[in-house]
C-alpha positions in Angstrom: 0.1 -0.1 -0.1 2.9 2.3 0.7 4.6 1.8 -2.7 1.3 2.4 -4.6 0.9 5.5 -2.5 4.4 6.8 -3.3 4.0 5.9 -7.1 0.8 7.8 -7.2 2.3 10.8 -5.8 5.2 10.9 -8.1 2.9 10.7 -11.1 0.4 13.2 -10.0 0.0 15.5 -13.1 -1.1 18.5 -11.0 2.2 18.4 -9.1 4.3 18.0 -12.2 2.6 21.1 -13.7 3.2 23.0 -10.4 6.8 22.2 -10.4 7.1 23.2 -14.0 5.5 26.5 -13.4 7.7 27.2 -10.3 10.9 26.3 -12.0 9.9 28.5 -15.1 11.6 31.8 -15.6 8.2 33.2 -16.6 5.8 31.8 -14.1 2.7 33.9 -14.9 2.8 33.2 -18.6 3.6 29.5 -17.9 0.6 29.2 -15.5 -1.7 30.9 -18.0 -0.5 28.6 -20.8 -1.2 25.7 -18.6 -4.6 27.1 -17.7 -5.4 27.4 -21.4 -4.2 23.7 -22.0 -6.4 22.5 -19.2 -9.3 24.5 -20.4 -9.1 22.8 -23.9 -8.8 19.4 -22.3 -12.3 19.9 -20.7 -15.3 18.6 -22.7 -16.8 21.6 -24.4 -20.5 21.7 -23.7 -20.8 25.2 -25.0 -18.0 26.0 -27.6 -18.7 29.9 -27.4 -18.1 30.0 -23.7 -14.8 28.1 -24.3 -13.7 30.7 -27.0 -14.6 33.6 -24.8 -12.7 32.2 -21.8 -9.7 31.5 -24.1 -9.9 35.1 -25.3 -10.0 36.3 -21.7 -6.9 34.2 -21.0 -5.1 35.8 -24.0 -6.0 39.3 -22.8 -4.8 38.5 -19.4 -1.5 37.1 -20.7 -1.0 40.4 -22.8 -1.8 42.5 -19.7 0.6 40.7 -17.4 3.3 40.8 -20.3 2.9 44.6 -20.4 3.0 45.0 -16.6 6.2 42.9 -16.5 7.8 45.2 -19.0 6.8 48.3 -16.9 8.0 46.6 -13.7 11.4 45.8 -15.2 12.1 49.2 -16.8 14.2 51.3 -14.6 13.0 54.7 -13.1 15.2 57.6 -14.2 17.2 59.1 -11.4 15.6 62.5 -12.0 12.2 61.3 -11.2 13.5 59.5 -8.1 15.1 62.5 -6.7 12.2 64.8 -7.6 9.7 62.5 -5.8 12.0 62.1 -2.7 12.3 66.0 -2.6 8.6 66.6 -3.1 7.6 64.0 -0.4 10.0 65.4 2.1 8.6 68.9 1.6 5.0 67.6 1.8 5.7 65.7 5.0 7.4 68.7 6.5 4.5 71.1 5.7 1.7 68.8 6.6 1.4 69.7 10.4 1.3 73.3 9.3 -1.6 72.6 6.9 -3.5 70.5 9.5 -3.1 73.1 12.4 -5.9 75.3 11.4 -8.3 72.3 11.0 -7.3 70.8 14.3 -7.3 74.1 16.1 -10.9 75.1 15.1 -11.9 71.8 16.9 -9.8 72.6 19.9 -7.4 69.6 19.4 -4.2 71.1 18.6 -2.3 68.3 20.3 -3.6 65.9 17.6 -1.7 67.7 14.8 1.5 65.7 15.2 -0.1 62.3 15.5 -2.4 62.8 12.7 0.5 63.8 10.4 3.0 61.2 11.2 
């Protein structure tokens, strides 16, 4: 019984697919490829639904590819520095902007916890 259980575990197709996806360099697109293959392996009761689902997988693949390109492109140093300076100035001036709103409510003490 033990040997048949270990043989069944080694030949489990879903574990094999999972291992292939994990070892792939492009996991997302590999998973979507296997999803499409599994979809086509199902008996098609409604071919239109199968085609629409396959179109959705194709659109999802295109979107993830575009997102990966955006994610992997470097941010120019000028943008990084400008963003850091802007956020530093904003964080420095935020308590001044909140003071009038909190002082009209009589809670000047809450300016610093609200801005941090």
